[in-house]
N, C-alpha and C positions, 0 to 999 in steps of 0.2 A: 710244225706242231703249234708254235705260238701264234702264227697267222690264222690258223683254224680257230683257236680260242678267241682271238680278237674278233674274227668274223662272226662267231657264234654269239659273243656278247653284244656286238652291234646289232645283230639280227633280233635278239631277244629284247633289247632296249627299244627297238622300233615297233614291237608288237602293239603296245598300247596306242601308239599313234595311228597304226593301221586300223585298229578297232574303232577309234574315234572318227576316222574318216568314212566309215561305212554309213550308208543312208539309214535314217531312223526306220524302225519297223512300224507296222500298222498298230501294234500294241502300244508302242511308245507314243505315237501320235494320239491315240485314244486316251492314254493316261494324261498327257499334257492338256488335251482338250477338256478333260473332266473338270478342271478348275473353273471352266466357263459355265458349268451347269447351274451354279447357284443363281446367276443372273439371267443367263440365256436359255435355261432349260436343258433337259437331258437331250443329248445329240443335237443341240443348237436350236431346238424348237420350243419357244415359250408359250405356255398356255395362259391366256388372259392378256397377252400383250405387255406393253410397258418397256420392254427391251427389244432391240432388233433381233429378228430371226436370222440365225447364222446358217441353218441347214439349207443346202441347195444353192447358196450364193456362189458366185464364181471364185475360183481359187485366187485369181489375180486380184480381185476386189478385196477379198479378205486379207490377203498378204499385204496389199498396199495400206489398208486401214490399220492393221496391227503394227506395221513398221512406222506409220505416221504417229500412232499413239506412243510407241516406244521412243521415237526420236524427237517428240515434243512438237510435231507439226500439226497435230490434231488435239484440240482441247478435250479434257475429260475430267470426271470427278475421281475415278478409280482406275480406268483402263490404262492410263499412262504408267501407273505404278506396276500393274500386273505385267504389261508388255515389256517393261524394262528387264524382266527376268528371262527373256527368251532370246536365243540366238536367231540369226536369219534362217538357219536350217530348221530349227524348232518351229518358227513361225510358218514356214512353208509346209511343214508336216501338219500342223494344226489346221491351216487353211485347207489343205487337201482333205483332211478328215471331214471337216464341215461341208466342203463342196460335194463330197460323196454321199452325204446324208439326204434322205428324201423326206419331204413333208408328209405327215400322216393324211 
């Protein structure tokens, strides 16, 4: 009986870790990418220029740039501060979101 209780407690304690290990959903990626809209436009397409268009760029390029901003390998005025708040998994999800967007 006691071993079942210990097993149940260990299993329940591991549930949050299992949930955290799941891949981000499309909704989560869209929510994280929404913070980019102020500078890069809705869905990564800026009207009028000034900032790079993110929509349709390759996932690999976007991932590399975001990691470079976050890790201080690429200079920026604000992007390095924004990117510091993202994990590798979140960066990959954000890059995937923008890579899937199409230009109007």
